[in-house]
C-alpha positions in Angstrom: -9.8 -24.1 -5.3 -11.0 -21.1 -7.3 -9.5 -17.6 -7.2 -12.9 -16.4 -5.9 -12.5 -18.8 -3.0 -9.1 -17.1 -2.1 -10.6 -13.6 -2.4 -12.8 -14.2 0.7 -9.8 -14.9 3.0 -7.7 -12.3 4.9 -4.0 -12.5 4.1 -1.7 -12.5 7.1 2.1 -12.0 7.0 3.6 -14.6 9.3 6.7 -12.5 9.9 5.0 -9.6 11.6 1.3 -10.6 11.9 0.1 -7.8 9.7 -3.2 -8.2 7.9 -2.5 -7.5 4.2 -6.1 -7.4 3.2 -7.7 -9.7 0.6 -6.7 -10.8 -2.9 -8.1 -8.4 -5.5 -6.3 -9.5 -8.7 -3.8 -11.9 -10.2 -1.1 -11.5 -12.9 -1.1 -14.6 -15.1 1.5 -15.1 -17.8 0.9 -16.3 -21.4 1.2 -20.0 -20.4 -1.5 -19.6 -17.6 0.9 -19.7 -14.7 0.2 -17.2 -11.9 3.1 -14.7 -11.7 1.8 -13.0 -8.6 -1.3 -12.1 -6.6 -2.3 -8.6 -5.7 -3.9 -7.8 -2.3 -5.5 -4.5 -1.3 -4.0 -3.4 2.0 -6.2 -1.2 4.1 -5.0 0.8 7.1 -7.3 2.8 9.4 -5.6 6.0 10.6 -7.8 8.3 12.7 -10.9 6.7 11.2 -9.7 7.4 7.6 -9.1 4.3 5.5 -6.1 4.5 3.2 -5.5 1.8 0.7 -2.5 0.4 -1.1 -1.5 -2.7 -3.0 0.8 -5.5 -2.0 2.0 -8.1 -4.5 3.4 -11.5 -3.8 4.2 -14.7 -5.7 2.1 -17.8 -5.2 5.2 -19.5 -3.7 5.1 -17.0 -0.7 1.9 -18.7 0.5 2.7 -21.0 3.4 -0.8 -22.1 4.4 -4.4 -21.7 3.1 -6.8 -22.0 6.0 -10.6 -21.8 6.3 -10.5 -18.0 7.0 -7.0 -16.8 6.3 -4.0 -17.2 4.0 -0.6 -17.2 5.7 2.2 -15.7 3.6 5.9 -15.2 4.3 6.9 -11.8 3.1 
């Protein structure tokens, strides 16, 4: 699976059901191991979109489905 494949899926936190957005970046160490992934979180408040970033390690991913990635944060 390519990183670009993961970027098309919504990320859902299994603890509270929140949609954490989609993967926008990855931090890779000098050996090529993924340190963490970065998702862009979007919240719509009174029709105004506010963004933020959420980071999580690859180990936090519990399941990669056809449309979503389930994470335990």
